[in-house]
C-alpha positions as CSV (number, residue, x, y, z in Angstrom):
1,M,-0.2,-0.1,-0.3
2,N,1.8,3.6,-0.9
3,D,1.1,6.8,1.1
4,T,-1.6,8.4,-0.9
5,D,-3.9,4.4,-0.1
6,R,-2.7,4.5,3.1
7,D,-3.8,8.2,3.7
8,K,-7.3,7.5,1.9
9,D,-7.3,4.3,4.3
10,R,-7.2,6.3,7.4
11,G,-9.7,8.8,6.1
12,R,-12.4,6.3,5.3
13,S,-11.6,4.7,8.9
14,G,-11.2,7.5,10.9
15,G,-7.2,6.2,11.7
16,A,-6.7,3.6,14.9
17,D,-4.6,6.7,16.1
18,R,-6.8,9.2,15.6
19,P,-10.1,8.4,16.3
20,L,-13.3,10.9,15.0
21,T,-14.0,13.5,17.3
22,S,-17.9,14.7,18.4
23,R,-17.2,17.2,16.5
24,Q,-16.3,15.4,13.3
25,R,-19.7,13.0,13.5
26,C,-21.6,16.3,15.0
27,P,-24.7,13.7,15.5
28,A,-26.9,17.0,15.1
29,L,-26.6,16.6,11.4
30,R,-27.5,13.0,10.8
31,D,-31.2,14.3,10.4
32,Y,-29.5,15.8,7.2
33,G,-28.1,12.5,5.7
34,Y,-24.4,13.0,7.7
35,D,-23.3,9.4,8.2
36,E,-20.2,7.9,9.2
37,E,-18.3,7.8,6.1
38,R,-19.2,11.5,5.6
39,A,-17.7,12.0,9.2
40,A,-14.4,9.9,7.9
41,E,-14.3,11.8,4.8
42,F,-14.5,15.5,6.8
43,A,-11.8,14.4,9.1
44,A,-9.5,13.7,6.1
45,A,-10.0,17.0,4.3
46,T,-9.0,18.9,7.6
47,T,-7.3,19.0,11.1
48,D,-7.7,22.6,11.8
49,E,-10.0,22.7,14.8
50,R,-12.0,25.9,13.5
51,D,-13.3,23.9,10.7
52,E,-16.8,21.9,11.2
53,P,-18.9,19.8,8.7
54,A,-22.1,21.5,6.9
55,R,-24.3,21.0,4.3
56,V,-25.3,23.3,1.5
57,V,-29.1,24.0,2.0
58,E,-29.6,26.9,-0.6
59,S,-27.9,28.6,-3.4
60,S,-28.4,31.4,-5.6
61,R,-26.4,33.0,-7.8
62,G,-23.2,32.8,-5.9
63,S,-24.7,33.1,-2.4
64,C,-25.4,30.1,-0.1
65,R,-26.7,29.2,3.4
66,I,-25.8,26.2,5.0
67,V,-26.7,24.2,8.2
68,C,-24.5,22.9,11.0
69,G,-24.3,22.1,14.5
70,G,-25.6,24.3,16.9
71,P,-24.0,25.0,20.4
72,A,-26.8,23.4,22.2
73,G,-26.7,19.8,19.8
74,D,-29.3,21.3,17.7
75,V,-29.0,22.7,13.9
76,E,-28.3,26.1,13.2
77,E,-28.4,27.6,9.9
78,M,-26.5,30.7,8.5
79,P,-25.3,32.5,5.6
80,A,-22.0,31.2,3.9
81,T,-19.6,32.7,1.2
82,T,-17.0,30.5,-0.9
83,S,-13.4,31.4,0.3
84,G,-10.9,32.8,-2.2
85,S,-8.6,29.6,-1.9
86,L,-11.6,27.3,-2.8
87,L,-12.6,29.8,-5.6
88,H,-8.8,29.8,-7.3
89,S,-8.4,26.1,-7.0
90,S,-11.7,25.1,-9.1
91,D,-11.1,24.6,-12.6
92,T,-15.1,25.0,-13.1
93,S,-18.0,26.5,-11.5
94,A,-19.2,23.2,-11.5
95,E,-17.0,22.3,-8.6
96,L,-18.1,24.7,-6.6
97,P,-20.7,24.2,-3.9
98,S,-24.4,23.6,-4.8
99,V,-27.4,22.9,-2.8
100,G,-27.0,19.4,-1.0
101,D,-23.4,19.4,-0.8
102,W,-21.3,18.5,2.1
103,I,-18.8,20.5,3.0
104,V,-16.0,21.8,5.3
105,A,-17.0,24.9,6.5
106,R,-15.6,27.7,9.3
107,R,-17.7,30.5,11.2
108,P,-16.1,33.7,11.7
109,P,-15.3,34.6,15.2
110,D,-17.5,37.5,15.6
111,G,-20.1,36.4,13.6
112,G,-21.5,36.8,10.0
113,S,-20.9,34.6,6.8
114,A,-19.3,31.6,7.7
115,Q,-16.2,30.2,4.8
116,I,-16.8,27.5,2.8
117,R,-13.3,25.7,2.7
118,A,-13.6,23.0,0.4
119,V,-16.7,20.7,-0.9
120,L,-16.4,17.4,0.2
121,S,-17.0,14.2,-2.8
122,R,-20.6,14.0,-4.5
123,R,-22.2,10.6,-4.2
124,T,-24.3,11.7,-6.8
125,A,-25.1,14.8,-8.9
126,F,-27.8,15.8,-11.1
127,A,-26.0,18.4,-13.6
128,R,-26.5,20.2,-17.4
129,K,-24.8,21.9,-19.8
130,A,-24.7,25.6,-18.5
131,P,-27.5,27.6,-20.3
132,G,-26.0,29.6,-23.3
133,D,-25.3,29.2,-27.2
134,A,-22.9,25.3,-27.2
135,E,-21.9,26.8,-30.5
136,H,-20.1,29.6,-29.5
137,D,-19.8,30.0,-25.6
138,K,-18.0,28.0,-23.3
139,I,-19.1,24.3,-22.6
140,E,-19.5,24.0,-18.4
141,A,-21.5,21.8,-16.3
142,Q,-24.0,23.4,-14.1
143,V,-25.0,21.3,-10.9
144,I,-28.5,21.7,-10.1
145,A,-28.1,19.3,-6.7
146,A,-25.9,17.4,-5.0
147,N,-26.0,14.3,-3.1
148,I,-29.8,12.9,-3.9
149,D,-31.3,10.1,-3.4
150,I,-34.3,10.2,-5.5
151,A,-34.8,12.6,-8.4
152,V,-38.4,13.4,-9.0
153,I,-39.5,14.3,-12.6
154,V,-42.3,16.3,-12.3
155,A,-44.4,16.4,-15.3
156,A,-48.0,18.1,-15.7
157,A,-50.6,16.5,-17.6
158,G,-52.8,18.7,-19.6
159,R,-51.7,20.7,-22.7
160,D,-48.2,21.1,-21.4
161,W,-47.8,17.3,-21.2
162,N,-44.5,16.2,-23.5
163,P,-43.3,12.9,-23.7
164,R,-40.2,13.9,-25.2
165,R,-39.3,16.6,-22.2
166,V,-39.8,13.6,-19.9
167,E,-37.0,11.3,-22.0
168,R,-34.6,14.3,-21.6
169,Y,-34.9,15.0,-17.8
170,L,-35.1,11.0,-17.4
171,T,-31.6,10.3,-19.2
172,V,-30.1,13.3,-17.0
173,A,-31.9,11.7,-14.1
174,Y,-30.5,8.7,-15.0
175,E,-26.7,10.3,-15.2
176,S,-27.2,11.6,-12.1
177,G,-26.6,8.2,-9.8
178,A,-30.2,8.6,-8.0
179,R,-33.2,6.4,-8.2
180,V,-35.9,8.2,-10.2
181,L,-39.5,8.7,-9.8
182,L,-42.1,10.2,-12.3
183,A,-44.6,12.4,-11.1
184,I,-47.4,13.7,-13.2
185,T,-49.2,16.3,-11.8
186,K,-52.6,18.1,-12.1
187,A,-54.1,15.0,-12.9
188,D,-57.5,16.9,-13.3
189,L,-56.4,18.3,-16.0
190,A,-56.0,14.9,-18.1
191,E,-59.0,14.7,-20.4
192,D,-57.7,10.7,-21.5
193,I,-56.3,9.4,-17.9
194,E,-55.6,5.6,-20.1
195,G,-54.1,7.5,-22.9
196,L,-51.9,9.4,-20.9
197,E,-50.7,6.6,-18.3
198,A,-49.8,4.9,-21.6
199,E,-47.8,7.4,-22.9
200,A,-46.0,7.7,-19.7
201,E,-45.2,4.0,-19.5
202,L,-43.7,4.4,-23.0
203,A,-41.8,7.8,-22.0
204,A,-40.3,6.4,-18.9
205,P,-40.2,2.5,-19.2
206,C,-39.9,0.7,-15.7
207,V,-39.7,3.9,-13.8
208,P,-42.0,4.1,-10.9
209,R,-44.8,6.6,-11.5
210,S,-48.0,8.1,-9.5
211,L,-51.0,10.2,-11.0
212,V,-51.3,12.9,-8.7
213,C,-53.3,16.0,-7.7
214,A,-51.9,18.0,-5.1
215,L,-54.9,19.9,-4.5
216,D,-57.2,17.0,-3.7
217,G,-54.3,14.4,-2.8
218,R,-54.5,12.1,-5.3
219,G,-51.7,9.9,-5.3
220,M,-49.7,11.6,-2.7
221,D,-49.6,8.3,-0.7
222,V,-47.2,6.8,-3.5
223,L,-44.5,9.6,-2.8
224,R,-44.8,9.9,1.1
225,E,-43.9,6.4,1.4
226,A,-40.6,6.9,-1.3
227,F,-40.1,10.3,1.0
228,A,-38.2,8.4,4.0
229,P,-36.7,10.7,6.8
230,A,-32.9,11.6,5.9
231,L,-33.6,10.8,2.4
232,S,-32.4,13.7,0.2
233,V,-35.1,14.0,-2.8
234,V,-34.9,16.5,-5.8
235,L,-38.0,18.1,-7.3
236,L,-37.4,18.2,-11.5
237,G,-39.5,20.1,-14.1
238,S,-40.3,23.0,-16.4
239,S,-42.2,26.0,-15.3
240,G,-45.9,25.4,-14.0
241,A,-45.2,21.8,-13.7
242,G,-46.6,22.0,-10.5
243,K,-43.4,21.2,-7.9
244,S,-43.7,24.0,-5.4
245,T,-47.2,23.1,-5.3
246,L,-46.0,19.2,-4.9
247,L,-43.8,20.4,-2.1
248,N,-46.2,22.6,-0.1
249,T,-48.6,19.7,-0.1
250,L,-46.4,17.2,1.3
251,A,-45.1,19.5,3.8
252,G,-48.9,20.4,4.9
253,E,-48.1,24.0,4.9
254,K,-46.5,26.2,2.6
255,L,-43.2,26.3,2.1
256,A,-42.5,27.7,-1.7
257,D,-44.9,30.4,-3.9
258,T,-46.7,28.8,-6.5
259,G,-48.4,31.0,-9.5
260,E,-51.1,30.9,-11.5
261,V,-50.6,29.1,-15.2
262,R,-51.2,30.8,-18.8
263,A,-55.3,29.9,-19.8
264,D,-53.7,29.0,-23.5
265,D,-51.3,26.3,-23.1
266,Q,-51.5,25.7,-19.3
267,R,-48.0,26.6,-18.3
268,G,-46.6,28.8,-16.0
269,R,-44.1,31.2,-15.3
270,H,-40.8,30.8,-12.5
271,T,-42.0,30.9,-9.1
272,T,-39.0,29.2,-7.8
273,T,-36.4,31.4,-8.0
274,R,-33.4,29.7,-5.8
275,R,-32.5,26.1,-5.6
276,Q,-33.3,25.0,-1.4
277,L,-33.0,21.9,0.8
278,Y,-36.4,21.6,3.2
279,K,-36.5,19.6,6.1
280,L,-40.3,18.2,6.3
281,D,-42.0,17.2,9.5
282,S,-41.8,13.8,8.1
283,G,-37.9,13.8,8.2
284,A,-37.7,13.5,4.3
285,L,-35.2,16.6,2.4
286,V,-36.7,17.8,-0.4
287,I,-34.8,20.3,-2.8
288,D,-37.0,22.4,-5.0
289,T,-35.4,24.1,-8.0
290,P,-36.4,26.7,-10.6
291,G,-38.1,25.3,-13.7
292,L,-35.2,24.7,-16.3
293,R,-36.2,26.5,-19.7
294,E,-33.4,24.4,-21.2
295,L,-31.9,21.2,-20.4
296,Q,-29.2,20.0,-22.6
297,L,-27.1,17.1,-22.0
298,L,-23.4,16.4,-20.7
299,V,-24.0,12.6,-20.4
300,E,-22.8,9.5,-21.1
301,G,-23.9,7.2,-23.7
302,D,-24.9,4.5,-20.9
303,A,-27.4,7.2,-19.3
304,I,-29.2,7.3,-23.0
305,D,-29.6,3.9,-23.5
306,A,-30.9,3.6,-19.7
307,A,-33.6,5.9,-20.9
308,F,-34.4,4.1,-24.1
309,P,-34.2,-0.1,-23.1
310,E,-36.2,-1.1,-25.7
311,I,-33.7,0.3,-28.3
312,E,-30.3,-0.5,-26.4
313,A,-32.3,-4.0,-26.8
314,A,-32.2,-4.3,-30.3
315,A,-28.7,-2.4,-30.8
316,E,-27.6,-5.7,-29.3
317,L,-28.8,-7.6,-32.6
318,C,-27.2,-5.1,-35.1
319,R,-25.0,-7.1,-37.4
320,F,-22.1,-4.3,-36.6
321,R,-21.1,-3.4,-33.5
322,D,-20.4,0.0,-34.8
323,C,-23.8,0.5,-36.4
324,R,-25.0,4.0,-36.4
325,H,-28.4,2.4,-36.6
326,A,-29.5,4.7,-39.9
327,S,-28.7,3.1,-43.0
328,E,-26.0,0.1,-42.7
329,P,-27.5,-3.4,-43.7
330,G,-28.5,-5.8,-40.7
331,R,-30.0,-2.9,-39.0
332,A,-31.9,-4.2,-36.0
333,V,-33.1,-1.0,-34.4
334,I,-34.2,-0.1,-37.9
335,A,-35.9,-3.2,-38.9
336,A,-37.7,-2.8,-35.2
337,V,-39.1,0.8,-35.9
338,E,-40.5,-0.1,-39.1
339,S,-42.0,-3.5,-38.0
340,G,-43.7,-1.0,-35.1
341,A,-41.6,-2.7,-32.1
342,I,-39.8,0.5,-31.2
343,D,-42.0,3.5,-31.6
344,R,-40.8,5.9,-34.3
345,G,-41.1,8.7,-32.0
346,R,-39.0,7.3,-29.2
347,Y,-36.3,6.6,-32.0
348,E,-36.4,9.9,-32.8
349,S,-36.0,11.3,-29.8
350,W,-33.3,8.9,-29.2
351,R,-31.1,9.8,-32.1
352,K,-31.7,13.5,-31.4
353,L,-30.1,13.2,-27.7
354,G,-27.6,10.8,-28.7
355,K,-26.4,13.5,-31.4
356,E,-26.3,16.7,-29.0
357,S,-24.6,14.5,-26.0
358,A,-22.0,13.6,-28.5
359,F,-21.6,16.9,-29.9
360,L,-21.4,18.9,-26.8
361,R,-18.5,15.9,-25.2
362,A,-16.7,16.7,-28.7
363,R,-16.7,20.5,-27.7
364,V,-15.9,19.9,-23.9
365,D,-12.7,17.3,-25.3
366,H,-11.5,20.0,-27.9
367,A,-11.7,22.6,-25.0
368,A,-9.8,20.5,-22.6
369,K,-7.4,19.9,-25.3
370,D,-6.6,23.4,-26.1
371,A,-6.4,24.1,-22.5
372,E,-3.7,22.0,-22.2
373,R,-1.9,23.3,-25.3
374,R,-2.3,27.0,-23.8
375,R,-0.9,25.4,-20.0
376,W,2.3,23.7,-22.0
377,K,2.9,26.9,-24.3
378,S,3.2,28.9,-20.9
379,I,5.3,26.7,-19.3
380,E,7.4,26.5,-22.4
381,K,7.5,30.3,-22.3
382,S,8.3,30.6,-18.8
383,M,11.4,28.4,-18.9
384,R,12.9,30.5,-21.9
385,P,15.2,32.9,-19.6
386,F,16.7,29.6,-18.2
387,R,17.3,28.2,-21.6
388,N,19.1,31.6,-22.4
389,R,21.4,32.0,-19.0
390,S,22.2,28.4,-19.4
391,S,23.5,28.6,-22.8
392,R,25.1,31.3,-21.9
393,G,27.0,29.5,-19.3
394,G,25.4,31.9,-16.8
């Protein structure tokens, strides 16, 4: 075992010579999902007695609020800012604190905002490409929520129902590593319940789902059973899908503002402006997020395949391993589409998401190579004076 592995092992176990302290264990944070593994990771991240574990419960445009252990053994909430050293050492904004993150925090001796010194590892993360023109802007991931156990895709029935949008959210949710549920809200707007259920089954095969109406409580029992104490759940969906109404119904009180939907298309405006984690009386931890106007994919092919299992299964029967499922001979996927075994709309959606993901990944790889090239060019330039001095014998 080398020194690095030994250090990691000591961090996981707490070390025989350095058992975890009560400060590192911080029992007050257990209701927020803090466990022995997190405590060991925190102990490995810092030895400064001024530091303490905390979790980000709100993030909005660079500002944060965190929860940490209070003086009376309870939980205390306070504002926090990211330290200069963490800002400097982070290569991308995705490495900076987001709601749900576990962090190393240091509170100032004179009160005020705490300082976020480090972000602990993320077990799961829901991320998308940061908004902007992919053709010209920098391609960068934006973390919506971290360390989530369950991702609930919230989609409204009625005229705003869109199976293609559900498939897109489902793909990113699979990439996050969290369990996935589908909540179809506003069931009272559905004119054809059986047709809606069939479309939902096609768009999200094998995904547990619940058709709910938060106003009268229909279907809410399924969600309440899934939201167990200390589990972190994120609500994801477009504006007007009913995420805030769903949260308020689960909480039994008004935690988030809700808004009216437009009569012509039954879509809503943004009512949630920040990502925030709420602890419900049931013990569940629910993260409400603003509606996403765009959800561009920064995912691997496995996540897309997971969202389209019938196409993945058919692709295994193609004659060629590098089949593009378009015009090659022995194309089992196309044959299944033509026979009706695979829905044509699903096939077109799968192709579109795959092309989008491949394009963005290629841009990311190109940017990384370009950055590495510039780095070595800078190193080469900085070495020139030393080389010139050496050639002169100085």
